C-alpha positions as CSV (number, residue, x, y, z in Angstrom):
1,M,-51.5,-1.5,2.1
2,S,-48.8,0.6,1.1
3,D,-47.3,-2.3,-0.4
4,T,-50.1,-2.9,-2.7
5,Y,-50.8,0.6,-3.8
6,S,-47.4,1.3,-5.0
7,P,-47.3,-1.3,-7.8
8,K,-50.5,0.0,-9.1
9,M,-48.8,3.7,-9.1
10,N,-45.3,2.1,-10.6
11,E,-48.2,0.2,-13.7
12,S,-49.8,3.6,-14.1
13,N,-46.9,5.5,-14.5
14,E,-45.6,2.6,-17.1
15,I,-48.9,3.3,-18.6
16,D,-48.4,6.9,-18.4
17,L,-45.3,6.7,-20.4
18,I,-46.2,4.2,-23.2
19,E,-49.2,6.2,-23.6
20,L,-46.6,8.9,-23.6
21,I,-44.3,8.2,-26.6
22,R,-47.7,6.5,-28.5
23,I,-48.7,10.1,-28.8
24,L,-46.1,11.2,-30.1
25,W,-45.1,8.6,-32.7
26,K,-48.4,9.6,-33.8
27,K,-47.5,13.1,-34.3
28,K,-44.4,12.2,-35.3
29,L,-45.1,14.0,-38.7
30,W,-45.0,17.0,-36.7
31,I,-42.4,16.7,-34.9
32,I,-40.1,16.1,-37.6
33,L,-41.8,19.0,-39.7
34,S,-41.6,21.4,-36.8
35,A,-37.8,20.3,-36.9
36,L,-37.0,21.4,-40.2
37,V,-38.9,24.6,-39.7
38,G,-35.9,25.0,-36.3
39,M,-33.7,24.1,-38.6
40,A,-34.5,26.3,-41.8
41,I,-35.0,29.5,-39.4
42,S,-31.2,28.2,-37.7
43,V,-29.8,28.3,-41.8
44,G,-31.7,31.7,-42.5
45,Y,-29.6,33.3,-39.1
46,V,-26.3,31.5,-39.7
47,F,-26.4,33.0,-43.8
48,T,-27.4,36.2,-42.6
49,A,-26.3,36.9,-39.3
50,K,-22.8,39.4,-39.2
51,E,-19.7,37.3,-39.3
52,Q,-16.9,37.5,-36.3
53,W,-13.0,36.2,-37.4
54,T,-10.3,37.2,-34.4
55,S,-7.1,37.7,-35.1
56,T,-4.2,37.3,-32.9
57,A,-1.0,38.2,-32.2
58,I,1.6,37.4,-29.5
59,L,4.5,39.8,-28.5
60,V,8.4,40.1,-25.9
61,A,10.1,42.7,-25.5
62,P,12.7,43.7,-28.4
63,R,15.7,42.6,-29.6
64,S,19.0,44.6,-29.9
65,T,17.9,44.3,-33.6
66,D,15.1,45.7,-33.4
67,L,15.8,49.0,-32.1
68,G,17.4,49.5,-35.4
69,R,19.6,52.7,-35.0
70,L,18.3,54.3,-32.0
71,L,20.7,51.9,-30.3
72,P,23.8,53.5,-31.1
73,V,22.2,57.0,-31.0
74,R,21.1,56.4,-27.4
75,A,24.9,54.2,-26.7
76,E,27.4,57.8,-28.1
77,Y,24.4,59.9,-26.1
78,A,25.9,57.8,-22.6
79,R,29.1,57.8,-23.4
80,I,29.3,61.5,-24.4
81,V,27.6,62.8,-20.9
82,G,28.9,59.0,-18.5
83,D,25.7,57.6,-17.9
84,S,27.9,54.0,-16.6
85,E,23.6,52.4,-16.5
86,F,23.0,52.7,-19.9
87,S,22.4,49.2,-21.4
88,T,20.8,47.8,-24.3
89,G,19.1,45.6,-22.6
90,K,17.5,48.7,-19.9
91,L,16.7,50.5,-23.0
92,S,14.4,47.3,-24.6
93,S,12.7,46.6,-21.4
94,S,12.3,50.6,-21.0
95,L,10.8,50.3,-24.6
96,Y,8.2,47.4,-24.1
97,G,7.8,48.4,-20.5
98,Q,5.8,52.0,-22.1
99,F,4.6,50.1,-25.4
100,K,2.4,47.9,-22.8
101,H,1.1,51.1,-21.2
102,F,-0.4,52.6,-23.9
103,L,-1.6,49.4,-25.6
104,L,-4.2,50.2,-22.2
105,S,-5.6,53.4,-23.4
106,N,-8.7,53.8,-24.0
107,D,-7.8,56.9,-25.4
108,L,-5.2,55.5,-27.8
109,K,-7.8,52.9,-29.3
110,R,-10.7,55.5,-29.8
111,E,-8.0,58.2,-31.9
112,F,-6.7,55.0,-33.9
113,L,-10.0,53.2,-35.0
114,S,-11.7,57.0,-35.6
115,Q,-9.0,57.5,-38.0
116,S,-8.4,53.9,-39.3
117,T,-8.5,54.0,-43.6
118,L,-10.4,50.6,-42.5
119,V,-12.2,51.6,-40.0
120,K,-13.5,54.0,-42.2
121,D,-13.8,52.3,-45.6
122,Y,-16.4,49.6,-43.0
123,T,-18.6,52.2,-41.3
124,K,-19.0,54.6,-44.2
125,E,-22.3,53.4,-44.7
126,M,-23.1,53.9,-41.2
127,T,-24.8,56.4,-39.7
128,E,-22.6,59.5,-37.0
129,E,-24.2,57.7,-34.3
130,Q,-23.9,53.9,-36.1
131,R,-20.2,54.8,-36.2
132,E,-20.1,55.7,-32.5
133,N,-21.7,53.0,-31.4
134,Y,-19.0,50.7,-33.4
135,I,-15.9,51.8,-31.7
136,E,-17.1,52.1,-28.9
137,T,-18.1,48.5,-29.3
138,A,-14.7,48.1,-30.4
139,I,-12.3,49.3,-28.3
140,S,-14.2,47.3,-25.0
141,N,-15.0,44.0,-27.0
142,Y,-13.4,43.6,-30.2
143,L,-9.7,45.1,-29.6
144,I,-8.2,43.3,-26.9
145,V,-5.3,43.2,-24.7
146,H,-5.1,40.0,-22.9
147,E,-3.6,40.3,-19.7
148,V,-2.4,38.2,-17.7
149,D,-3.0,37.7,-13.9
150,P,1.0,37.2,-12.4
151,K,-0.6,35.7,-9.3
152,K,-1.7,33.5,-10.7
153,N,-0.2,29.5,-10.7
154,D,-0.7,27.6,-13.8
155,L,0.6,30.4,-16.3
156,T,3.0,29.2,-19.0
157,E,5.9,30.0,-20.0
158,L,4.2,32.2,-23.2
159,D,2.0,33.5,-20.8
160,K,5.0,35.2,-18.8
161,I,7.2,36.1,-21.4
162,G,4.4,37.1,-24.2
163,L,1.5,39.7,-24.4
164,K,-1.7,39.1,-26.8
165,I,-3.6,40.7,-28.0
166,T,-7.0,40.4,-30.3
167,F,-8.7,42.6,-33.1
168,S,-12.4,40.6,-33.9
169,A,-14.1,41.9,-37.3
170,E,-17.1,40.5,-40.2
171,T,-13.8,38.8,-42.4
172,P,-10.7,37.6,-41.8
173,K,-8.6,40.0,-43.9
174,L,-10.3,43.0,-42.1
175,A,-9.6,41.5,-38.3
176,Q,-5.9,41.2,-39.1
177,S,-5.0,44.2,-41.2
178,V,-6.3,46.3,-38.0
179,L,-4.7,44.7,-35.7
180,V,-1.4,44.4,-37.7
181,D,-2.6,48.7,-38.2
182,Y,-2.9,49.0,-34.9
183,I,0.2,47.9,-33.3
184,N,2.2,49.6,-35.9
185,F,0.0,52.7,-34.5
186,V,1.0,52.5,-31.2
187,N,4.3,51.8,-31.7
188,Q,5.2,54.0,-33.4
189,Y,3.5,57.1,-30.5
190,I,5.7,56.0,-28.5
191,L,8.3,56.2,-31.0
192,N,7.1,59.6,-31.3
193,Q,7.1,60.4,-27.3
194,T,10.3,58.5,-26.2
195,N,11.7,60.7,-28.9
196,K,10.1,63.9,-27.6
197,E,10.9,63.2,-24.1
198,F,15.0,62.0,-24.8
199,K,15.4,65.6,-27.1
200,L,13.9,68.1,-23.9
201,G,16.0,66.4,-21.3
202,F,19.1,66.5,-24.6
203,Y,18.2,70.3,-24.8
204,L,18.2,70.8,-21.7
205,R,21.4,69.2,-21.4
206,L,22.9,71.2,-23.8
207,D,22.2,74.4,-22.7
208,A,23.4,74.1,-19.5
209,L,26.7,73.2,-21.2
210,K,26.2,76.4,-23.0
211,F,26.2,78.3,-20.0
212,T,28.3,76.9,-17.8
213,K,30.6,77.9,-20.8
214,L,29.7,81.5,-21.5
215,Q,29.9,82.0,-17.5
216,I,33.3,80.5,-17.5
217,E,34.0,83.0,-20.6
218,E,33.2,85.8,-19.1
219,S,33.8,85.5,-15.6
220,L,37.5,85.2,-17.2
221,T,36.9,88.0,-19.5
222,E,35.7,90.4,-16.3
223,A,38.4,89.8,-14.4
224,K,41.3,90.0,-17.2
225,K,39.6,94.0,-17.9
226,V,39.4,94.4,-13.9
227,Q,43.8,93.3,-13.7
228,I,43.9,95.9,-16.8
229,E,42.2,98.3,-15.6
230,N,43.8,97.7,-12.1
231,L,47.5,97.9,-13.8
232,T,46.9,100.5,-16.2
233,N,45.8,103.2,-12.7
234,A,48.6,101.6,-10.5
235,L,51.4,102.8,-13.5
236,N,49.6,106.1,-13.8
237,I,50.1,106.3,-10.1
238,A,53.6,105.2,-10.2
239,K,54.2,107.4,-12.8
240,K,53.2,110.4,-10.9
241,A,55.0,109.3,-8.0
242,G,58.0,108.7,-9.4
243,I,58.2,105.1,-8.5
244,T,60.0,103.2,-11.5
245,E,62.0,100.3,-10.1
246,F,61.0,97.7,-6.9
247,S,62.9,98.6,-4.0
248,K,63.0,97.4,-0.9
249,G,62.0,100.3,0.7
250,N,59.1,99.8,-0.8
251,T,58.0,96.7,0.9
252,N,59.1,94.4,3.9
253,S,62.7,95.9,2.3
254,L,62.2,93.0,-0.2
255,S,63.1,94.3,-3.4
256,I,62.3,91.7,-7.1
257,P,66.2,90.7,-7.7
258,E,66.0,89.9,-4.2
259,Y,62.5,88.3,-4.8
260,M,63.6,86.7,-8.0
261,M,66.7,85.0,-7.2
262,G,65.6,83.5,-4.5
263,E,67.4,85.5,-1.5
264,G,63.8,86.6,-0.6
265,R,59.8,85.3,-0.5
266,L,56.9,87.6,-1.4
267,N,53.9,86.9,0.6
268,I,51.7,90.0,-1.7
269,S,49.0,88.4,0.2
270,D,50.1,89.8,3.8
271,S,51.7,92.5,2.5
272,K,50.0,96.5,1.0
273,L,50.2,94.6,-2.9
274,A,47.4,92.3,-2.5
275,D,45.2,95.5,-2.7
276,G,44.9,97.4,-6.4
277,T,45.2,100.6,-4.5
278,Y,48.7,99.9,-3.5
279,L,50.3,98.4,-7.2
280,F,51.7,101.6,-7.7
281,M,54.3,100.2,-5.0
282,L,55.9,97.7,-7.8
283,G,57.1,100.6,-9.6
284,E,56.9,101.8,-13.5
285,K,58.9,98.9,-14.4
286,Y,57.5,96.3,-13.2
287,L,53.6,97.5,-13.6
288,R,54.0,97.8,-17.7
289,A,55.6,94.7,-18.1
290,Q,52.5,92.8,-16.5
291,L,50.6,95.4,-18.3
292,D,52.0,94.3,-21.6
293,I,51.7,90.7,-20.6
294,A,48.3,91.1,-19.5
295,K,46.8,92.8,-23.0
296,G,48.7,90.9,-25.5
297,T,47.9,87.1,-24.1
298,E,44.6,85.1,-24.6
299,I,42.7,84.2,-21.2
300,V,44.2,80.7,-20.1
301,Y,40.5,79.2,-19.4
302,P,40.5,76.0,-17.1
303,V,40.6,72.4,-17.5
304,N,36.7,72.1,-16.6
305,Y,35.7,75.0,-19.1
306,Y,37.7,72.5,-22.4
307,S,35.7,69.6,-20.9
308,T,32.7,71.6,-21.4
309,E,33.6,72.5,-24.4
310,R,34.5,69.1,-25.4
311,Q,31.2,67.6,-24.5
312,L,29.2,70.4,-26.6
313,A,30.8,70.0,-29.3
314,K,30.4,66.3,-29.4
315,L,25.9,67.4,-28.3
316,T,26.4,69.3,-31.2
317,E,27.1,67.1,-33.9
318,L,25.3,64.2,-32.3
319,E,22.0,66.6,-32.7
320,P,21.0,65.6,-36.3
321,R,21.5,61.9,-35.6
322,L,18.4,61.8,-33.2
323,D,15.6,62.2,-35.6
324,N,17.2,60.0,-38.3
325,I,17.1,56.2,-35.9
326,G,15.5,54.6,-38.6
327,E,12.5,51.9,-38.0
328,V,12.4,51.4,-34.6
329,K,10.6,48.4,-33.2
330,S,9.2,48.1,-28.9
331,Y,8.6,45.1,-29.6
332,Y,8.7,41.4,-31.0
333,Y,6.7,39.3,-32.9
334,L,7.0,36.0,-31.4
335,S,3.2,35.4,-33.4
336,S,2.3,38.0,-36.2
337,P,-1.3,39.1,-36.3
338,D,-2.3,35.9,-38.1
339,Y,-5.0,35.8,-40.7
340,P,-8.6,33.7,-39.2
341,V,-9.4,30.1,-40.8
342,Q,-12.0,29.4,-38.3
343,R,-14.8,31.1,-37.8
344,D,-15.5,32.7,-33.8
345,W,-19.3,33.1,-34.8
346,P,-22.4,32.1,-36.2
347,K,-20.8,28.6,-35.4
348,R,-23.3,26.8,-37.9
349,L,-23.4,23.5,-36.5
350,I,-24.3,23.9,-33.8
351,L,-27.2,26.7,-34.8
352,L,-28.3,23.8,-36.6
353,I,-28.2,21.3,-33.8
354,V,-29.9,23.4,-31.5
355,G,-32.7,24.9,-34.8
356,F,-33.7,20.7,-35.0
357,V,-33.6,20.3,-31.2
358,F,-35.8,23.9,-30.5
359,G,-38.2,22.3,-33.1
360,V,-38.1,18.3,-31.8
361,V,-38.6,20.0,-27.7
362,L,-40.9,23.0,-29.2
363,S,-43.5,21.0,-31.2
364,S,-43.6,17.8,-28.8
365,L,-44.0,20.8,-25.5
366,I,-47.5,22.2,-28.0
367,I,-48.9,17.8,-28.4
368,L,-49.2,16.8,-25.2
369,A,-50.4,20.1,-24.0
370,R,-53.1,20.0,-27.0
371,E,-53.8,16.5,-25.4
372,V,-54.0,17.3,-21.9
373,F,-56.8,20.2,-22.2
374,S,-58.2,17.9,-24.5
375,N,-58.6,15.0,-22.1
376,R,-60.1,17.2,-19.2
377,A,-62.4,18.9,-22.1
């Protein structure tokens, strides 16, 4: 019995399908008209919808030629302070690393978009709320830094070395111009921040050298002052005591002439002469000579003083060049922001096809539904 029923069902289904096609064919003009209406709606949307164009830039770490006068200034500083770890590659990597870091900052994006002349011109007809909404939308959807996941196995060589940045806008020119301005804005921000940090360290070192030099000068000046005072006091005591010569009786039976001739060894550190109180025992003649020499000769500074003074002079000479670094880039364009030639949205052909298909499907469903309800009635 099942074998008898199955052919009937197949026959019935085939008759229903033919009937369905017949019904739709009879209403083909309505279907075509609906498809044209769908296409017309699509055309209307295509020519009224806001367009979206995307400009793309690909950047890599800066070359030595991109570092401008910043490179010789930093190299000179490293030579002066004895920084053996400085290199062009490290400076380039440091700048590029900070550049990539601040590109991701939403606060920096917001600051740029808020002050950008291009964005101001574009949003001048908007209300304050609409303008803020546009900026927030641009931050999250239009101004995109495409981060590369290092764990991906299918990374291309460009993915490994390059950083892609895109900006989308209603016109190709606006997309390109805003992207160029944003990259320049972040680059200038990085240079300003880097220079501020470097100058802070520079002036701290300069102050430390000045302090060291002053400390040595004050220390030796005070020591000379104490020496002159001690010799003056000892001379006055020697005069009152009537001691004119340094004789054997004064210190371990050793006289100055014997000491000068090498006939004996005067060990002042082990004698009472090491104490300023007993300097008068050297005698008036010797003390007066010492005092004249102390007053008439310049202070002799240690080697450390002169190396500090030399480093201080060179850093002071370098100081005016810190701000005169010229045009410096913390990146290199592997592909500069392009002028987009293909629109992202709307896709006209796709929308026309969608409108046509939608009109056909919708009219067919309506015709079939009406046919079903009329048969039931």
